[in-house]
C-alpha positions, 0 to 999 in steps of 0.5 A: 190084467187078471194075473196074480201078483206077489210080494216076494221080498221086503226090506226096510232100514230103521226109521229115525234120525240119520244125519250122516246117511244119504238117500242113496245109502238108505235106498241101497240098504232097503233094496239089498235086503229086499233082494236077499229076501226074494232070492233075487239078483239085481240083474233080474229086475225088469223095472223100478218105481222110486218114491220120494217127496222132499229131496228136491226141497232138502238138497236140490235134487229135483230130478232123476232121484231114482236113477241116481239112487239105484245107479249108485248101488249097481241097479241100471239098464232098466226102466226107472220111474220117479214117484211123488205123491206126498206121504203116499209116494211109496204106496203109489210106487207099489201100486204102479209096480203091481199094475206094471206086472199085471199089465205084462210089462215085466215079471219082476219089479222093484218098488222103493221109497226113501226120504231124508228129512232131518236137517240141522236147519229145522226151518227147512225141515218144517217148510218141506210140508208146505207144498203138500197143500194148495200154495195158491189158496192158503188163506181159504185152506186155513179158513176151512181148517178153522171151520172143521174144528168149530165148536170145540174151544182149545183150552188155554196153554194147549198150543205149543210155542215151538214150531211144528208142521202145518199138518198138525193143525190140520189133524187137530181140526179134524180131531175137534170135529170128531169130538164135536160130531161123535163125543170122542174124548182126548183120553180116547185119542191118547189111548190110541197113542199109548197103544201104538207106543206100546206096540213099537217096543217090540219093533227093532226098526221103530224110531221110538221104542218107549211105552207111554201110559194114557196119563203120560200121553195126556200130560206130555207137552202140547202140540195143538189141541187135542194133540200132545207130542206122543200123539204126533208122528216125528220127523224121520229118515228111512227107506223101505222096498218090496220086490213084486212079481208074477207067477212066471217071475216067482218061478225064477226066484230063489225065495220060494213060493212058501213065503210069497204074499199075494196082492189081493187089491191095490187102489188109489183114490183122490178126494172130492169137495165134500162137506167136512162132516160127510165122512161117508164120502171120505176118499178112504171110505170110497177107495176101501169099498173098491179095494174090498170088492177087488180082493173079494173080502169084507172089513170083518175078514181083515186080520191086521191093519196098518193105517196112516196115523200121522196123529192118533186122531188119524187112526181113529178116523181111518179105522171108521172109514175103512169099516173096521169099526162103526162110525164114531166108535174108533176112540171107543174101540181103542180105549177098550183094547179092540185095536191092540195086539190080541184084540178084535182087529189089531191096528198098527202093530208096528207102532204106526207112524207115531212111534215107528216113524214117518219118512214120508216118501218111504212110509207106505212101503214101511207099512207093507213091510210090517204086513208082509212080516205079519202074514209070514208069521215072523213078527216076533213079540208083536205077531198077530196070531193067525193073520191071513188078510192084511190091509194098509191105508196110506194118505198124502197131502191135503185138498179141501177137507181131506187127504189129496190122495189115499192108497189102500192095499190088501194082502193075503197069505 
């Protein structure tokens, strides 16, 4: 289990609203681009891991999703493993592909995530999130959420009358807890959103490419306090893919060693029944300690990061538990520009989930697409200069007071 693993090819569709494009078509586009990037023929693939969360709910395809999507584009005769891990499905598919190669089961493996969530039936879309927490314990789940945000009273008129995902309530409660414990302000949360929307202007694959000032974020329609609309990730369709390989696989591909990116660490972590405010026990904190040790680096060595900002407060919390800034200082760091491109530790140069988009079964590989692009020096106007170590954090679901699962990946040039 000690062999080197590389990302040698990446591909990604634009994220957004694609009502007339199927999961199969999006998968084909992302995989074809990754194969071309790697200089890899379809017949050279020796295994595939397919991430998807909602196709069963949205169109009744509850089984064999990966086999069908890949067969439609001529990829067959190889092991295909379907992966469902809520919003961490794609990063989990990548984690499994990396370990499949490390175990010596194959030399060239595909990881792909695809999700189609837009529908003319909005109720159906929003109910897709209902299965990402314990459906047999919703009363206690809601009670825990209210307790997290206790002590910060939402102002009148700060909750939307329109339907939205239950996960926005979850993040809002986390946000109010952070405000209570650390003095974080709504303006600091807005600074994260403004920064990410500014980054996305230069990302041609982002769902939204409109810049917002902090004032515009604060005055936007409310979702649930302290969150306004631009602070929250949208409903999205899209797909992303990566080709991972061993040294032996790398020698067989036309893509060449010069553009291959090393996988320094890949960790999956589940949570625990911790007190809500005990962020030192946060699953991402625990998982990142393992990832840094595995990679042989420290938080200060990270050049650029993509983190799971399903809302802007999510980025603040993740930046802290990952050790990229001090506890309670995530909002301060964003407000003073530390996490902007050109700052001390750029976070979400892609625009993040808030503006790049969040097709949940593809999101984790979308993050890795951005980081591989950054490490290759190919990100154009959003390039982080001199990027050498990149970190991705991708969470999924809810269990207790935190995500049910988190994936932490560290890549290096």
